[in-house]
N, C-alpha and C positions, 0 to 999 in steps of 0.2 A: 449508566451502565456506560463505562467508557469502549474504547477498541482503537484498539493498536491496530495499527498493515500488515502486512509482512512485503517492506521493496528491498530490492535490490538496491546497489549503491553502483552506480555509474558510472562518477569523478565525488574528488573531492579537490576542494580548497580547504589547505591549513591554513594559505594567513586569517581567513576568517571564521573557522574550525564550521565548517560550511560543507555541507555535505551536496550531489544530486543524484538522485533515486532514480529510478522508474518504479510503476505500483499502477499494476494491472494496465500496462502499456500508457500509460502515464506518466509525464516524467516534470519530476519537484522540486525544490527543493531545500532540504532540513540545519535544522544546528544541531550539533554535536557537543554543546555547551553540559548536557546532561550522563554525555557514556564516559565512562571512564577506566574503558576495556580498546585496544586498539581499533578498530577499523576501517578494510581495504574496499579497495573496488570486485569487485566479483562477492563478499557477502551480502547475505540478507540479513535483517531489520527490523525492528521496531517500529513502524513513525503510527507517532501518538503527536497531538491539534501543536505541527513543530520542530517535531525536534527531536530526534532518536534516542532511544529509548531503550533500547537493550538491544543483542546479538541471539538470531535465531534461524537455526543447519538451514541448512540446502533444504533438506527433506520437507522439515516441522512445516518448513515456507510454504513449498510449489501442494505442502493438501491442504496445507491453509486460504491459500490463492485460489487455488478450485473449488472450496468450501462457497467462497468472494467470487464468483462465479457464477453459482449455480442458486444462491442468492441470488443476481442479481437477475442472470436470467427468467426467473421468475416471475417477478415481480416486474418487470417489461411483457410480456408474455401475460399476467395480468392486466398492467394497464393495455396493454391488445384488445383483450378480451375484454376492457367494461368501455374503450371510446369504440369498439366493435359494439356493444350493447347498446350504447347514447347515443349510434350517429354520427358521430364523431367519425370528420372523413385526417 
């Protein structure tokens, strides 16, 4: 299964065809080489293995990001429970 993560465009480097993205609070760079449509600062895009794969509307991006946040929280809680059960600090 492949996942594309919704990310917000915060900066565009037209010279190198790259963007800086905010993905769940983490800033990263990605290539626009696979994009056929225009991308602007503030747009939400789908990030997959370092490439912007497409645009996504803001509402759908936010719903997806909320789901990712819920998954991450559940994983962290499970990890904490396992540490407690094993006596890890």
